BADRENKOL-870168 format. One line per 3 residues: their letters; for each residue x, y, z of N, C-alpha, C. Coordinates in pm, 1 decimal. Each point is the difference from the previous one (the first is absolute). Last residue first. Layout:
// residues N
a> X,Y,Z,X,Y,Z,X,Y,Z | ...
END
This chain:
// residues 119
xxx> 1637.2,-1397.7,1113.9,5.0,-129.3,70.5,91.5,-92.1,-63.1 | -106.9,435.2,-180.0,79.0,15.6,123.3,22.1,-133.5,69.8 | -274.6,15.6,-386.1,134.3,44.1,-38.7,91.3,6.0,121.7
xxx> -454.7,-102.9,67.9,65.5,-108.5,-72.6,141.7,36.9,-39.4 | -269.5,329.2,202.1,32.4,-104.7,97.5,74.7,-115.2,-68.7 | -166.5,347.2,-274.8,107.3,49.1,86.5,46.4,-108.6,97.2
xxx> -375.3,-91.1,-268.1,121.0,4.1,-82.3,119.9,44.4,82.9 | -419.5,15.1,205.3,40.1,-139.1,-22.7,130.3,-5.6,-79.3 | -197.6,421.8,59.9,54.8,-50.7,126.3,50.6,-143.0,-17.1
xxx> -226.2,193.8,-361.9,131.6,63.4,19.1,67.0,-50.0,127.9 | -437.6,-143.0,-79.9,89.8,-61.2,-99.2,140.4,58.8,12.0 | -341.4,188.3,261.7,38.0,-131.9,50.7,94.0,-71.8,-96.3
xxx> -178.9,411.8,-137.0,89.5,20.7,115.0,47.4,-133.0,56.0 | -320.0,-9.9,-342.9,129.7,43.2,-51.7,100.7,21.7,112.7 | -443.4,-105.7,118.5,60.2,-113.1,-71.0,138.9,36.0,-51.9
xxx> -258.5,342.5,196.7,51.7,-93.5,99.4,68.4,-119.0,-67.4 | -217.4,305.7,-279.1,115.2,65.5,62.7,63.9,-94.4,102.2 | -399.2,-135.2,-198.5,110.8,-9.6,-95.2,126.4,63.1,57.9
xxx> -392.5,42.0,252.4,43.5,-139.5,-3.8,118.6,-18.4,-94.6 | -214.4,419.5,16.5,76.6,-23.1,123.6,55.8,-142.0,0.3 | -288.0,105.2,-351.3,123.3,77.4,-12.7,90.4,-21.2,121.4
xxx> -428.0,-185.9,11.3,81.5,-71.0,-99.2,134.8,68.6,-16.7 | -319.1,213.8,265.9,59.0,-114.4,70.3,83.5,-86.4,-94.0 | -235.0,361.5,-189.1,100.9,51.0,92.2,70.2,-115.8,72.3
xxx> -365.9,-102.7,-273.9,114.1,41.8,-82.0,114.3,49.4,88.1 | -402.9,-102.0,214.4,61.4,-123.1,-51.1,124.2,34.3,-82.4 | -261.5,356.3,146.4,73.6,-59.6,112.0,70.4,-127.0,-45.1
xxx> -284.9,205.8,-307.0,118.2,84.4,22.2,86.1,-56.5,112.3 | -410.7,-208.0,-84.7,92.0,-25.4,-110.8,128.0,81.1,17.1 | -346.2,77.9,302.0,57.5,-132.4,24.4,100.0,-36.8,-109.8
xxx> -248.7,402.7,-44.3,101.0,9.4,107.0,66.0,-134.4,31.5 | -351.9,-2.4,-333.9,121.8,71.0,-38.4,102.6,14.3,113.0 | -468.1,-198.9,13.8,120.6,-83.5,-12.8,130.0,75.3,-25.7
xxx> -479.6,75.4,264.8,74.2,77.1,-99.9,134.7,-72.1,-17.4 | -505.7,-182.0,194.9,144.9,8.6,4.9,54.3,85.2,-114.2 | -491.1,62.4,234.6,65.0,-73.5,-106.6,150.6,21.4,10.7
xxx> -518.1,73.8,275.0,144.4,17.9,-4.0,60.9,-93.9,-102.1 | -504.4,254.4,119.8,69.1,-117.4,-50.6,148.2,31.1,-13.4 | -446.8,185.3,293.7,126.6,40.1,-60.3,69.9,-128.7,-41.5
xxx> -553.6,111.5,69.8,124.1,-67.4,37.3,119.8,65.0,-67.9 | -468.0,112.9,-69.5,28.9,25.8,142.0,131.3,-61.4,45.7 | -34.4,87.2,-502.9,-121.5,-1.2,81.0,33.8,36.8,142.7
xxx> 403.9,-52.7,-196.8,-98.9,-61.6,-90.1,-128.4,-15.5,80.8 | 526.1,253.2,26.2,-134.9,-16.8,53.7,-91.3,-55.0,-108.3 | 542.9,-75.1,59.1,-101.2,73.4,-75.3,-137.1,-31.3,57.5
xxx> 577.6,-47.9,103.9,-137.3,-19.7,42.9,-94.0,85.8,-82.3 | 522.1,-237.9,-34.9,-84.9,113.5,-36.5,-141.2,-35.2,43.9 | 548.7,-159.6,125.7,-140.3,-29.9,-30.7,-71.1,129.8,-35.8
xxx> 465.5,12.0,74.8,-15.1,-142.5,-27.5,-142.7,-42.4,-30.7 | 223.6,438.1,140.3,-25.0,-21.8,-142.2,-23.7,-144.3,-38.8 | 60.2,228.8,440.0,125.6,-47.9,-58.6,-15.3,-28.5,-149.5
xxx> -373.7,130.5,256.3,93.7,113.8,2.4,136.9,-39.4,-55.2 | -331.6,-336.1,40.3,-41.0,99.3,-99.8,98.2,116.6,-4.3 | 51.8,-329.7,331.1,34.6,-55.0,-131.5,-32.4,99.0,-111.5
xxx> -136.0,117.0,429.1,146.8,0.9,-4.4,46.8,-52.4,-136.2 | -455.8,-23.5,84.9,39.8,140.0,-21.4,152.3,13.4,-4.7 | -190.6,-418.9,107.9,-19.7,30.6,-141.9,41.7,143.5,-31.3
xxx> 1.7,-137.0,448.3,108.3,-65.1,-74.0,-10.9,29.6,-149.7 | -345.5,154.0,274.4,123.6,72.7,30.2,118.0,-59.4,-75.9 | -412.3,-224.7,-30.1,-4.4,127.0,-73.3,127.1,80.8,24.8
xxx> -64.5,-392.4,246.8,34.6,-31.8,-138.4,3.5,127.7,-83.7 | -149.2,44.1,439.0,142.7,-32.8,-1.4,47.0,-30.5,-141.9 | -460.3,74.4,67.5,76.7,123.7,23.2,150.0,-26.3,-8.2
xxx> -300.0,-362.0,-18.2,0.0,73.6,-126.2,81.9,127.8,13.3 | 140.1,-389.6,328.0,-121.7,76.2,-29.5,13.0,68.0,-135.4 | 252.4,-470.6,128.8,8.5,144.6,15.2,-132.6,66.1,-36.0
xxx> 129.1,-465.6,-40.5,-51.9,29.9,134.1,-3.4,150.7,23.3 | -42.1,-274.8,-488.4,87.1,69.2,94.3,-69.8,17.9,134.1 | -159.0,-160.0,-448.8,81.1,-102.3,66.4,94.4,58.9,104.6
xxx> -310.2,294.8,-236.8,-70.3,-127.9,19.6,79.6,-102.3,79.7 | 106.6,468.6,-167.3,-1.5,-34.4,143.0,-62.9,-136.4,27.7 | 31.9,198.3,-441.4,136.9,-11.4,50.2,5.1,-37.6,148.3
xxx> -416.2,84.1,-219.9,61.6,-120.0,-56.6,140.4,-21.7,55.8 | -224.3,393.2,124.9,-70.3,-117.6,53.8,62.9,-128.8,-50.3 | 148.7,405.4,-178.6,54.2,-19.9,134.0,-66.4,-120.8,64.5
xxx> 8.5,-16.1,-524.2,-49.2,93.6,100.5,67.1,-29.6,133.5 | 212.2,-97.8,-502.8,-75.6,-55.9,112.6,-40.7,110.9,95.6 | 202.8,-125.3,-548.3,-28.4,96.6,106.8,-84.2,-66.2,109.0
xxx> 348.4,-262.9,-326.6,-142.4,24.5,22.4,-18.3,100.5,112.4 | 430.7,-184.0,-148.7,-51.3,108.9,-82.6,-147.8,29.8,16.7 | 326.6,-313.5,228.1,-65.3,-56.4,-119.1,-64.7,105.8,-88.8
xxx> 214.5,90.1,430.9,97.1,-25.2,-106.1,-63.9,-55.4,-127.5 | -181.5,120.2,457.8,-32.4,83.2,-116.4,86.2,-31.8,-122.7 | 56.4,-216.5,428.6,-139.9,-19.9,-37.7,-36.0,73.9,-128.2
xxx> 430.1,59.0,187.6,-13.7,-136.4,-53.0,-144.0,-28.0,-43.2 | 88.6,404.4,219.2,57.0,2.9,-135.1,-14.4,-137.6,-64.0 | -122.8,29.9,446.1,-96.7,70.7,-84.5,48.8,7.7,-144.3
xxx> 292.0,-178.8,321.1,-112.1,-91.3,-24.1,-105.7,64.5,-89.9 | 353.8,263.5,149.9,51.5,-96.5,-97.2,-108.6,-101.0,-36.6 | -95.9,300.9,341.5,1.1,68.0,-130.2,52.8,-91.8,-109.8
xxx> 5.4,-162.7,440.8,-137.9,21.4,-43.9,-3.6,64.6,-137.3 | 423.2,-58.8,210.6,-60.3,-127.6,-40.7,-142.4,17.0,-53.1 | 388.9,379.2,-32.2,-101.9,-43.5,95.1,-69.3,-125.0,-53.8
xxx> 329.4,246.9,-247.2,65.9,-62.7,115.1,-98.1,-51.0,104.5 | -90.6,254.0,-418.1,3.4,-145.2,-14.4,61.3,-70.9,120.5 | -19.4,477.1,-22.3,-137.2,-49.7,-8.6,-2.4,-152.0,-5.4
xxx> 419.4,212.1,-11.9,-63.2,17.8,131.3,-142.0,-55.4,-0.2 | 237.1,8.2,-408.3,54.7,-101.5,90.5,-65.3,9.6,138.2 | -123.3,331.0,-301.5,-48.4,-129.9,-47.7,51.6,-111.0,90.2
xxx> 146.9,445.5,77.7,-140.6,-18.3,37.0,-56.6,-135.4,-43.9 | 458.4,102.7,-122.0,-21.6,-15.2,143.9,-148.0,-16.9,36.2 | 193.8,98.8,-448.5,-36.0,-137.3,36.3,-33.0,-18.8,147.3
xxx> 142.0,424.7,-192.7,-118.0,-44.0,-74.5,-48.5,-136.8,47.0 | 401.3,187.0,168.2,-115.4,73.2,53.3,-128.6,-45.4,-67.5 | 402.9,-175.5,-165.8,-29.9,-53.2,132.4,-121.2,69.4,61.4
xxx> 167.9,158.5,-413.0,-66.2,-130.8,-12.8,-41.0,-54.5,135.9 | 245.5,398.0,-3.3,-129.2,23.8,-66.3,-77.7,-131.0,-13.3 | 449.6,-6.6,167.7,-100.7,47.0,96.3,-137.7,22.0,-61.2
xxx> 356.5,-365.6,-177.4,-30.2,141.3,-24.7,-110.7,46.2,93.2 | 222.7,-446.7,-58.4,-11.2,72.4,126.5,-30.5,148.2,-18.6 | 40.7,-295.7,-374.1,-69.4,-83.5,97.6,-25.5,76.9,129.0
xxx> 263.6,178.7,-353.6,-143.8,19.2,-21.1,-80.5,-79.6,101.5 | 470.9,-40.8,-33.3,-40.1,114.1,81.9,-148.1,30.1,-16.8 | 187.0,-343.3,-259.8,3.5,-36.9,141.8,-44.5,116.0,87.4
xxx> 50.5,73.3,-462.5,-118.2,-83.8,25.7,-7.2,-37.5,148.1 | 377.9,237.3,-144.5,-117.4,85.5,-18.1,-127.1,-78.0,34.2 | 409.6,-229.3,-5.7,-11.0,85.4,118.4,-124.8,86.8,-7.9
xx> -22.4,-460.1,-261.2,79.4,121.5,-6.2,-19.7,81.4,127.5 | -33.9,-534.1,-37.6,-85.9,117.8,0.0,89.1,122.2,0.0
END
């Protein structure tokens, strides 16, 4: 990985952009909500609370955190609000993690080569 590409991994602008997404996904309940929405079908808060011990209010708070991170979008349909997954932030995070993974692979390969030469 070139130095320019490696420094892109830790660029403050990128890190600031990803922090809210990682923070939103760091909670088990929110991660579970994303998993429920991953099939692309919009769901109401009632549907999202069916298999949960949490109240509708608690689920709504978690959905608002996901919404503010750009991971879900809520739209009013009649008396209900339907929530739908926004895949773009997840795709960006995946690309970022792929970049970090490649950087680590190259660093480990250099370390292995160094150890083999020195050993």
